[in-house]
C-alpha positions in Angstrom: 20.9 23.5 -20.7 21.4 25.9 -17.5 23.9 28.3 -16.8 26.9 28.0 -14.4 25.3 30.7 -12.2 21.8 28.8 -12.2 23.6 25.5 -11.3 25.3 27.1 -8.6 22.1 28.7 -7.2 20.4 25.3 -7.1 23.2 23.8 -5.4 23.1 26.6 -2.7 19.4 26.0 -2.4 19.9 22.1 -1.9 22.8 22.8 0.6 20.7 25.3 2.7 17.9 22.4 2.9 20.4 20.0 4.0 21.4 22.2 6.7 17.9 22.8 7.8 17.1 19.1 7.7 20.3 18.4 9.8 19.0 21.0 12.5 15.8 19.4 12.3 17.3 15.9 13.2 19.5 17.1 15.8 16.6 18.8 17.6 15.2 15.5 18.4 13.8 13.5 15.7 12.2 10.6 17.4 11.8 7.2 15.5 8.4 5.8 15.9 8.3 2.0 16.1 6.8 0.2 13.1 3.5 -1.4 14.1 2.5 -5.0 13.1 0.6 -4.5 9.8 -2.0 -7.3 10.8 -2.6 -5.3 14.3 -3.0 -2.0 12.4 -5.7 -3.4 10.1 -7.5 -5.0 12.9 -7.4 -1.8 15.1 -9.0 0.0 12.0 -11.6 -2.6 11.1 -12.2 -4.2 14.3 -13.2 -7.9 14.6 -16.5 -9.7 14.0 -18.3 -12.5 15.6 -19.8 -15.4 13.9 -21.9 -18.1 15.6 -21.6 -20.6 12.4 -18.9 -23.2 12.5 -16.2 -23.2 9.9 -18.0 -25.8 8.1 -20.9 -23.9 7.8 -19.2 -20.8 6.6 -17.5 -22.8 3.9 -20.6 -24.6 2.7 -22.1 -21.1 2.5 -19.3 -19.8 0.4 -19.6 -22.8 -2.0 -23.2 -22.4 -2.3 -22.8 -18.7 -3.3 -20.6 -19.6 -6.2 -21.9 -19.1 -9.6 -20.7 -20.9 -12.7 -18.6 -19.2 -15.4 -19.4 -19.2 -19.0 -16.1 -17.7 -19.9 -14.9 -21.1 -21.3 -17.8 -21.4 -23.7 -16.9 -18.4 -25.7 -14.0 -18.3 -27.8 -10.9 -16.1 -27.0 -9.3 -13.9 -29.5 -6.6 -16.8 -30.2 -9.3 -19.2 -31.0 -11.1 -16.9 -33.5 -8.0 -16.7 -35.8 
């Protein structure tokens, strides 16, 4: 538990901080417009070019897939 004096000291500190924040806002806080997240991502990552058709890209994705053997091993509930 804190003392009354400590509580008053903390409240004074918070009040002082609020005054400082209000002064900063009054001096000219400028709102920055929110950018479209997609545009921000593309600006950071850039784009790419691919000469393959969508069908060729999809075929490559399917060809790169591997079989999962998770279903073959019993899970914890099956072992009980």
